[in-house]
Backbone as CSV, one residue per row, in Angstrom:
resi,resn,N_x,N_y,N_z,CA_x,CA_y,CA_z,C_x,C_y,C_z
1,UNK,55.979,-12.156,37.105,54.774,-11.631,37.687,54.255,-10.406,36.839
2,UNK,55.121,-9.585,36.420,54.753,-8.407,35.679,54.108,-8.787,34.371
3,UNK,54.637,-9.812,33.682,54.033,-10.276,32.387,52.642,-10.858,32.610
4,UNK,52.483,-11.612,33.708,51.159,-12.176,33.981,50.125,-11.108,34.279
5,UNK,50.545,-10.055,34.968,49.625,-8.962,35.248,49.238,-8.209,33.981
6,UNK,50.214,-7.971,33.129,49.915,-7.336,31.837,49.011,-8.155,30.945
7,UNK,49.216,-9.461,30.951,48.300,-10.361,30.209,46.909,-10.311,30.787
8,UNK,46.789,-10.347,32.073,45.455,-10.290,32.744,44.770,-8.954,32.384
9,UNK,45.503,-7.834,32.442,44.873,-6.558,32.147,44.519,-6.461,30.687
10,UNK,45.336,-7.055,29.835,45.019,-7.059,28.424,43.755,-7.850,28.112
11,UNK,43.621,-9.014,28.747,42.421,-9.812,28.592,41.197,-9.111,29.191
12,UNK,41.391,-8.442,30.298,40.362,-7.653,30.917,39.875,-6.561,29.986
13,UNK,40.810,-5.875,29.312,40.444,-4.790,28.417,39.685,-5.308,27.228
14,UNK,40.113,-6.434,26.667,39.458,-7.037,25.483,38.023,-7.410,25.864
15,UNK,37.850,-8.077,27.008,36.495,-8.505,27.450,35.663,-7.278,27.690
16,UNK,36.183,-6.201,28.329,35.439,-5.029,28.561,34.954,-4.381,27.208
17,UNK,35.829,-4.336,26.206,35.484,-3.748,24.937,34.404,-4.617,24.228
18,UNK,34.575,-5.886,24.227,33.611,-6.734,23.525,32.241,-6.698,24.200
19,UNK,32.198,-6.828,25.529,30.920,-6.862,26.216,30.269,-5.469,26.120
20,UNK,30.988,-4.385,26.345,30.445,-3.040,26.250,29.920,-2.754,24.859
21,UNK,30.621,-3.090,23.845,30.199,-2.841,22.510,28.966,-3.659,22.122
22,UNK,28.948,-4.944,22.565,27.823,-5.809,22.215,26.571,-5.322,22.960
23,UNK,26.706,-4.994,24.215,25.531,-4.538,24.974,24.990,-3.276,24.415
24,UNK,25.840,-2.300,24.069,25.327,-1.038,23.621,24.697,-1.128,22.223
25,UNK,25.336,-1.923,21.332,24.730,-2.031,20.017,23.408,-2.837,20.109
26,UNK,23.372,-3.915,20.889,22.165,-4.675,20.910,21.035,-3.893,21.648
27,UNK,21.370,-3.171,22.735,20.397,-2.380,23.419,19.725,-1.330,22.556
28,UNK,20.604,-0.533,21.899,20.050,0.533,21.102,19.419,-0.017,19.793
29,UNK,19.874,-1.124,19.323,19.243,-1.778,18.143,17.839,-2.241,18.488
30,UNK,17.693,-2.823,19.663,16.359,-3.248,20.108,15.441,-2.057,20.346
31,UNK,16.019,-0.946,20.874,15.181,0.234,21.049,14.743,0.809,19.711
32,UNK,15.620,0.780,18.712,15.318,1.329,17.377,14.196,0.441,16.771
33,UNK,14.333,-0.870,16.906,13.334,-1.758,16.379,11.999,-1.545,16.974
34,UNK,11.987,-1.344,18.339,10.726,-1.118,19.058,10.110,0.237,18.630
35,UNK,10.950,1.246,18.406,10.472,2.552,17.993,9.824,2.469,16.608
36,UNK,10.387,1.719,15.731,9.835,1.618,14.395,8.557,0.780,14.370
37,UNK,8.405,-0.086,15.365,7.206,-0.924,15.390,6.008,-0.214,15.968
38,UNK,6.222,0.913,16.669,5.099,1.685,17.200,4.344,2.356,16.053
39,UNK,3.068,2.447,16.232,2.313,3.173,15.245,2.330,4.657,15.468
40,UNK,1.810,5.418,14.561,1.906,6.871,14.591,0.733,7.529,15.363
41,UNK,-0.067,6.767,15.988,-1.174,7.339,16.758,-0.709,8.027,17.987
42,UNK,-1.345,9.079,18.364,-0.913,9.825,19.583,-1.059,8.924,20.817
43,UNK,-0.161,9.185,21.804,-0.161,8.356,22.970,-1.299,8.687,23.965
44,UNK,-1.650,9.996,23.957,-2.672,10.452,24.959,-4.000,10.661,24.166
45,UNK,-5.009,9.933,24.576,-6.353,10.164,24.003,-7.370,10.168,25.107
46,UNK,-8.417,10.977,24.951,-9.503,11.009,25.891,-10.549,9.995,25.404
47,UNK,-11.309,9.387,26.303,-12.275,8.369,25.878,-13.383,8.956,24.991
48,UNK,-13.823,10.181,25.237,-14.932,10.725,24.459,-14.518,11.893,23.547
49,UNK,-13.270,12.109,23.401,-12.781,13.222,22.588,-11.884,12.753,21.439
50,UNK,-11.532,13.643,20.611,-10.658,13.365,19.484,-9.220,13.186,20.095
51,UNK,-8.393,12.448,19.401,-6.980,12.273,19.863,-6.255,13.572,20.009
52,UNK,-5.504,13.710,21.065,-4.735,14.920,21.360,-3.436,14.852,20.574
53,UNK,-3.075,15.940,19.959,-1.867,15.961,19.157,-0.645,15.888,20.127
54,UNK,0.404,15.233,19.610,1.613,15.164,20.412,2.266,16.558,20.587
55,UNK,3.018,16.740,21.614,3.601,18.024,21.834,4.802,18.363,20.948
56,UNK,5.497,17.354,20.436,6.561,17.625,19.475,6.381,16.689,18.297
57,UNK,6.837,17.118,17.141,6.602,16.301,15.928,7.468,15.013,16.012
58,UNK,6.967,13.962,15.400,7.724,12.740,15.361,8.743,12.751,14.236
59,UNK,9.866,12.101,14.497,10.913,12.024,13.435,10.497,10.984,12.431
60,UNK,11.110,11.096,11.306,10.875,10.057,10.273,11.562,8.816,10.717
61,UNK,11.225,7.625,10.057,11.857,6.382,10.413,13.330,6.382,10.144
62,UNK,13.786,7.022,9.122,15.207,7.090,8.862,15.988,7.839,9.910
63,UNK,15.373,8.971,10.326,16.025,9.837,11.362,16.007,9.072,12.707
64,UNK,14.961,8.326,13.011,14.944,7.583,14.263,16.007,6.514,14.261
65,UNK,16.099,5.777,13.208,17.101,4.707,13.130,18.515,5.347,13.176
66,UNK,18.695,6.427,12.503,20.047,7.099,12.570,20.344,7.588,13.962
67,UNK,19.371,8.074,14.670,19.598,8.540,16.043,19.974,7.360,16.982
68,UNK,19.331,6.239,16.822,19.662,5.089,17.655,21.019,4.510,17.357
69,UNK,21.333,4.439,16.015,22.617,3.938,15.627,23.763,4.954,16.079
70,UNK,23.515,6.221,16.012,24.540,7.138,16.461,24.743,7.052,17.962
71,UNK,23.704,6.808,18.721,23.864,6.617,20.117,24.574,5.325,20.441
72,UNK,24.332,4.292,19.654,25.102,3.035,19.825,26.569,3.199,19.461
73,UNK,26.851,3.927,18.437,28.265,4.149,18.060,28.960,5.039,19.070
74,UNK,28.292,6.017,19.594,28.896,6.884,20.656,29.253,6.063,21.855
75,UNK,28.362,5.206,22.280,28.641,4.349,23.473,29.737,3.324,23.161
76,UNK,29.706,2.728,21.966,30.694,1.723,21.626,32.077,2.298,21.555
77,UNK,32.171,3.444,20.903,33.527,4.025,20.770,34.049,4.509,22.132
78,UNK,33.160,5.006,22.931,33.589,5.443,24.300,34.017,4.211,25.146
79,UNK,33.351,3.084,24.973,33.680,1.883,25.715,35.082,1.377,25.238
80,UNK,35.294,1.433,23.959,36.602,1.008,23.408,37.709,1.883,23.960
81,UNK,37.482,3.204,23.907,38.447,4.145,24.414,38.703,3.953,25.893
82,UNK,37.665,3.749,26.673,37.814,3.484,28.092,38.578,2.195,28.364
83,UNK,38.273,1.205,27.561,39.024,-0.072,27.761,40.478,0.062,27.532
84,UNK,40.837,0.766,26.461,42.226,0.985,26.152,42.911,1.838,27.212
85,UNK,42.227,2.893,27.661,42.821,3.780,28.700,42.941,3.057,30.035
86,UNK,41.978,2.278,30.424,42.101,1.510,31.724,43.166,0.476,31.584
87,UNK,43.298,-0.194,30.451,44.308,-1.211,30.272,45.717,-0.640,30.338
88,UNK,45.941,0.500,29.697,47.279,1.137,29.698,47.618,1.736,31.082
89,UNK,46.677,2.512,31.634,46.938,3.145,32.933,46.958,2.141,34.037
90,UNK,46.184,1.114,33.930,46.150,0.077,35.003,47.447,-0.684,35.083
91,UNK,48.049,-1.034,33.917,49.275,-1.797,33.956,50.411,-0.894,34.399
92,UNK,50.396,0.385,33.996,51.412,1.295,34.495,51.271,1.544,35.966
93,UNK,50.022,1.616,36.435,49.774,1.880,37.863,50.272,0.699,38.731
94,UNK,50.047,-0.507,38.234,50.487,-1.671,39.012,52.021,-1.688,39.082
95,UNK,52.686,-1.389,37.995,54.152,-1.310,38.003,54.658,-0.223,38.939
96,UNK,54.023,0.958,38.895,54.423,2.031,39.816,54.233,1.722,41.280
97,UNK,53.069,1.100,41.602,52.751,0.768,42.974,53.709,-0.339,43.468
98,UNK,54.104,-1.214,42.570,55.059,-2.298,43.021,56.390,-1.646,43.426
99,UNK,56.796,-0.562,42.780,57.995,0.112,43.176,57.860,1.078,44.352
100,UNK,56.752,1.825,44.348,56.483,2.784,45.434,55.046,2.701,45.889
101,UNK,54.793,1.883,46.953,53.444,1.682,47.422,52.706,2.918,47.881
102,UNK,53.428,3.974,48.208,52.753,5.165,48.731,52.004,5.986,47.675
103,UNK,52.179,5.668,46.385,51.444,6.453,45.345,50.238,5.719,44.884
104,UNK,49.703,4.772,45.688,48.518,3.975,45.312,47.308,4.889,44.993
105,UNK,47.027,5.899,45.814,45.882,6.751,45.635,45.917,7.511,44.331
106,UNK,47.061,8.019,43.972,47.177,8.751,42.721,47.019,7.893,41.521
107,UNK,47.539,6.629,41.591,47.411,5.762,40.445,45.958,5.331,40.228
108,UNK,45.253,5.132,41.320,43.816,4.772,41.194,43.040,5.969,40.530
109,UNK,43.413,7.156,40.869,42.784,8.308,40.271,42.930,8.385,38.724
110,UNK,44.128,8.028,38.258,44.318,7.922,36.795,43.471,6.912,36.125
111,UNK,43.329,5.770,36.772,42.478,4.666,36.198,41.025,5.091,36.177
112,UNK,40.565,5.810,37.221,39.216,6.277,37.274,38.947,7.306,36.160
113,UNK,39.928,8.200,35.839,39.737,9.146,34.783,39.599,8.444,33.456
114,UNK,40.285,7.325,33.250,40.140,6.558,32.018,38.735,5.921,31.954
115,UNK,38.223,5.539,33.033,36.876,4.899,33.054,35.790,5.969,32.771
116,UNK,36.085,7.247,33.142,35.144,8.310,32.876,34.792,8.478,31.433
117,UNK,35.630,8.012,30.515,35.354,8.093,29.113,34.108,7.368,28.750
118,UNK,33.938,6.200,29.305,32.717,5.429,29.000,31.446,6.097,29.529
119,UNK,31.563,6.787,30.675,30.435,7.513,31.208,30.051,8.713,30.313
120,UNK,31.055,9.390,29.779,30.830,10.456,28.812,30.058,9.972,27.583
121,UNK,30.517,8.859,27.042,29.865,8.302,25.922,28.399,7.952,26.162
122,UNK,28.183,7.375,27.344,26.812,7.037,27.702,25.949,8.291,27.881
123,UNK,26.547,9.353,28.442,25.821,10.591,28.568,25.426,11.179,27.191
124,UNK,26.381,11.129,26.218,26.076,11.598,24.852,24.965,10.770,24.244
125,UNK,25.007,9.458,24.493,23.962,8.592,23.935,22.587,8.936,24.519
126,UNK,22.512,9.215,25.806,21.258,9.640,26.380,20.788,10.997,25.843
127,UNK,21.705,11.903,25.605,21.296,13.169,25.014,20.749,12.964,23.653
128,UNK,21.348,12.125,22.896,20.816,11.848,21.499,19.445,11.191,21.619
129,UNK,19.278,10.233,22.528,18.038,9.535,22.652,16.919,10.387,23.187
130,UNK,17.235,11.482,23.925,16.181,12.373,24.406,15.571,13.158,23.274
131,UNK,16.240,13.236,22.138,15.722,13.974,20.967,14.802,13.162,20.126
132,UNK,14.757,11.889,20.351,13.960,10.970,19.531,12.541,10.960,20.076
């Protein structure tokens, strides 16, 4: 039983890493492509007046692409780290709960802390993207 549980958690970790990495890279890649496709005209214009200047200067194309890729890498690495952490702590938690069921709450807490890594990576990605 213990070997089957470890195999299941290992497959769960691999699927989590692959899906999380693919989604983050494809999402931020699409956002970078869309940002480069936009023209440099200001977004706010009055019908009878000259275009209003943007409130902050636009980044160059290279800086925009680098920002999107850095956000994708931050999310991907955080998802990989969270997958490894959840896989290791989850298997250890199941083994510990099998021996002493009264520590179930504490073991879930450790697994949740591992999952928090992915949330931190996503927060960093949003901070990067707010600068673009």
